[in-house]
N, C-alpha and C positions, 0 to 999 in steps of 0.2 A: 466407289473405289476407296474412299476414306475408311469405310467400314471394313473392307478387306484388309487394309493396312493395319487397322486397329486390332483385328483378330490375329494377324501375323505377329504384331508387336507383343500381344498378350501371350502368345505361345512361346515367345523368346524370353519371357520374364522368368528369372531364376526362382521366383516364389514357388513354381510348380515342382522344381527339383527339390527344394527344401521340404515341401509337403510330402513328396514321394519318399524321401529319406526318413522323415518322422513316422510316416504311416507304416513303414516296414522295419521300424525298430532302431533307427540310429538317433540317439539323443545327445544333444549338446550338454556339455558340463561347463558351467560358468567359471571363469578364472577366479572370481572373488569368493567362491564357496570355500569354507574352511573344511579341513579334513574331517572334523567331527560331524559335518553336515552331509558328508558323502556316504552313500550306501556302500558298505564294505563288501557286500556280496557281488557287486558289479566291478568288472575289470575296466580300468581307465585306459583309453587309447588316445593316440595323437594322430590327426589326419595330416596329409601332405602339406596343407596350407596352415598348419600350426594350431588347429582347433581341437580341444579335448572333447572326447565323446565316449559314450558307452553303447553297447550292443544289447538290445532287449530280445532279439530273436535271431539265434544263430543259424536256424534253418534257412531263412531268407538271405542272411549274410553270405553263407557259403554257396548257396544256389547262384546268387548274382556274381560272386567272385569267379565261380566256375564258368558262368555264362559269359563273363568278360573275356576269359581266355579263349573262348571259341572264335573270337574276332581277331586274334593276333597271329602273326606269321608262324611261330613255333608249332601251333596247333595244326595249321594248314600244311606245313612242311611234313609233319608226321602223317596227317590224314591222306594227303596225296600220295605219299610214299607207300603207305600201307595198302591203299587201293590199287596202286600200280603193281605192287609185288604179289598181292594175294587175291585180288578180285577181278578187276578189268582195267587194263592199261588205257584203253580208249576212253573209258569214263574218266579216269584220272587226268588224261591229257586235255580233254575238252573242258573239264571243270577248271583246270589250271589256266587254260586260255581265257575263259570268261572272267575268272577271278582276277587275273593280271590286268586285263583291260579295264574292268570296272574299278579296281583299286587305283589304277593310274589316273583314271578320270576323276575319281573322288578326291584323291590327294591333290591333283592339279587344281581342281576347282576350289579347294580350301585355300590355296595360296593366292588365287585370284580374288575371291570374295573377302578374305581376311577378316572373317567374323570370329571374335574371340569366344572362348569357352565360357560357361556361366561363371559369373563373378559376384559373389555375395558373401558377406562376413558370416552368414549363418549356414552356408553350404559347406558340407564336408567334401573335400577333394581327396580321393583315395589313391590316385595314380599320378604321382608327381612327375614321372618321366615325360608325360605328354602335356604338361601344363603350357609349354611354349608353342604347341601346335594350335592351329585354328580349329574351330569346332564344326563349322557347317561346310558340307554335309557330313553326317555321321557315317563313316565307312563301316563301322560295326553293323549299322542298320542295313547298309547296302549289301554286305556279305550275308547277313541273316536272310535276306530276301532272295538273293541270287542263287544260293546253294540249293534249296529244295526245288525251286522252279527249274533250274538247269538240270538237276539230276532227274527230275520227272520227264523233262523233254528228251533227254538222252535215253532213258530206260524204257519209255513207253513203246518204242518201236523194236526194242531188243528182247524184252522179257515180259512175262506176265506177273502182275502183283496186284494187291488190293489197294484201290484208290483211297478208301476211307482210312485204312491203317496208315497209309502214307501221309494223308492229310493230318492225322492225329500226331504222327511223329514230327511233321513239319511245324505244327503249333508248339509242341514241346521244345523244339529246337529254337524257334524264333523268340518266344516270349521271354525266356531268361536273358537273352542277348539284349533285347530292347530294354528290359528293366534294369540291366546292369549299368547302362549308360547314365540313367537318372540316379540310381542308387549310389554309384561311385562318384557322382558329381561332375561327370565329364562332358555331358551334352544337355542342351535344352530340349524341350518337346519339339520345337520347330526344327532343330537339327535332325532329329529322328525322322520326322515327317518328310523333310527334304531328301534325306538319304533313301527312304523307301520309294518315293516318287521317282527320283533320279535313277535308281536301280531298275525300276519297271520300264521307264522310258528307254534306257539303254539296252535292256534285255530284248525288247520287241524286235528291233532290227538285227541285233546280235545273234539271236538264236536262228534266225532265218538263214544266216550265212555261216553258221558254226561248222556244219559238216563239211562244206566246201573249203572253208579256210583251214580246217584241220587236215583235210586231204592234201592240200597244196603244201602245207608245212611239213608233212611226213613223207610224201611220195615224190615230190618234184626235185630235180637235181639242183636247182638254184636255191632251194630252201635255206641252207646254212648261210649263204651270202646275204639273202634278203633278211634273214633273222638277225645277223650281226649289224647290218646297216640300220635296221629298225630300232634295235636296242640303243645303239649309239645316238641316233637322232632323238629318241624319246628322252634320253638322259640329258642331252644338250639343251633341249627346249624347255625342260622342266624349270619352273620359276624358282629363283633363289630367294630363300626366306631371310628376312631381316633379323629374325630371332634365332637363337641357338636351338632350332627345332630338328628333331631326328627324322622328319617326314621325307626329306629328299633321299637320304641314305636308305631308309626303309623301302621307299618306292623303287629305288635302283635294285635292292635285294630281290624284290618281287619279280620285276621284269627280267632280271638276269637269271633267276631260277627257272622262269618260264622258258627263256631262250635255251638254257641247258637241257631242260626236259625234252624239248622238241628236237634239239640236235641229237640227243641220244636215241629218240624214237626214229629219226631219219636214218641213223646208222643201223638200228635194228632192222628196218625195212630193207636197206641195201644188202644186209647180210642174210636176209631171208628169215629172220626171227619173227617178223610180222608179215602176214600174207595179204594179198589183194587179188580178187574181190573178197569181201567179207563172207563168212559162212552165215546162212540164214538162221538166226536164233530167236525170231519173233514169237515162236510158239513155245519156247522153253521158259522154265521158271527162273526167277532171280537166283543167281549162283548162291548155293549154301556152302560157305567156306568151312564150316565145322562138320563135315560129312562123316569123318571117322577119326579115330585116335591118331593114326599115322599122319593124316593131313593136318591135324591140329599141331603135332610136333613140327611138321614142315613149316607151318605158318609162323610158329614161335621162332624157329631157327632162321627163317628168311628175315623176319623182323629184327631179331637181335643182331644178326650179321649185317643187315642193312644199316641199322642205327650206328653200330661201331664203325662201319666203313664211312658213313657220312661224317661222323665226328673226325675221323682221321683225314678225310678229304678237306674238311673245313680248316683244320690246322695246317695241312700241307698247302692248300690254296692261299691262305692268308700269309703264310711264311714266304712262299715263292713270290707272290705279288708284291709284298712289302720290300723284299730284297731287290727285286727287279726294278721297282720304282726308285729305290734309294740309289741304285747303281746308275740309272738313267739320268736322274735329276741331280745327283750329287748331294742330296740333303740327308744327313745322318739322323736327325732328330725331328720327326714330324710333329711332335707334341710341344715343342718349345714355343714360348710366347712370341707373338709377332710373326709366326709362320703363315704367310698369306695364302700358301698353297695347301694348307692342312685339309680343308674341306674337299678340294679337288682330289687330293691323294686318297682320302678316305673313300670317296666315290669310286675311284679306279680300283682300289683294293676290293671293295665289295662287289663291283662288277665282275671281276675275274673270279673271286672266291665262290660266289653264288652261281655263276655259270658252271663251275666245276661241280658244285653240289647238285644242280639240276641234271647234269650229265651222269652223275653218280646214281641218282634216283632211277633214271630211265635206261641206262646202259651198263654202267660198271657193276652195280649190285646184282641185276639180273644175270650178268655174265658170270659173276662169282657163284651165284646160285646154280647156274648151269654146270659149271665145273664141278661143284659139289653134289650134283645130281639131286638137288632139292628144288629145282625150278618149278614154276607153275606151268603145267603142260598145255593149258588152254591159252597161254599168252599168244601163240601163233595166230589165233583166231581174232585177236583184238586189233582189227584194222581201223 
């Protein structure tokens, strides 16, 4: 048992993060170096924790920066929206359902374990916004694992595609995300391993109930009420962080958007825009969205209109929720020092705003596309 603990302790050691950064071209610059000793051909940078460094290999640098963005909410907001509008809304819904549940579990567990991120004077920390968050498990690692597995599970009974090509794409997807957490100094090796294992453990039972849970959330009359009760309960039981961490607010954003997407899908079903039972598509090929020039133009139009609409909805939702809370509470300045309700008000604002955004993704934007006659005609089959 002691040997196991020693291995785990070793994997948590920041030295592995430091070695990974050096191997892929991040070099420390000592503060006591004179300007004449510094290589003028190298650009000097400053990390989030105040350490000077240079970049020897910009290919790996930008690859890991891009890989890092694949784990954050803006990327998934765009990805889920694009899939919903242009490819398969049932795929988008189910992905969002699994993503929201696993993200909530991962963030919740971080606040329970309270294990800090790697801390070493020789580690370059590149994302200062998340320094106050705890490190274990790595939710980036969880998302990297869940996406290809969940997509494969959903698509295997719906479309025909090459498993080897899919496996190759999955590896190309996962490795930059895993590497980015070490390269940017945000996680230890153990954080990544725990995130991967936790994701696999949660996915095994989750995928077994995925279709049934999706069916109830879209087709049953009580779905909106259950949806709202669930989101409020999850928000209330989420642990409060003792640090100024954005994790709770971001978790509320995720589950609120999930709630809005399923509310919009429920409305679509009630209005007849989604049919049941599903049409048999098990023998068809994976949808090719770039089938002709006219469809390409429709995709571009749907995406641009959708993005503009979501931006407007976010501004509208934030403005309405802020004014409503101010009127109800009588507090004019949420940001003033000593406002003990500031965090709660921020949570309520995000809860309402991102539910509106989720509703926009699944109902409002498709409705606008329908009015403009640029809707995806196969959406009715996405049960």
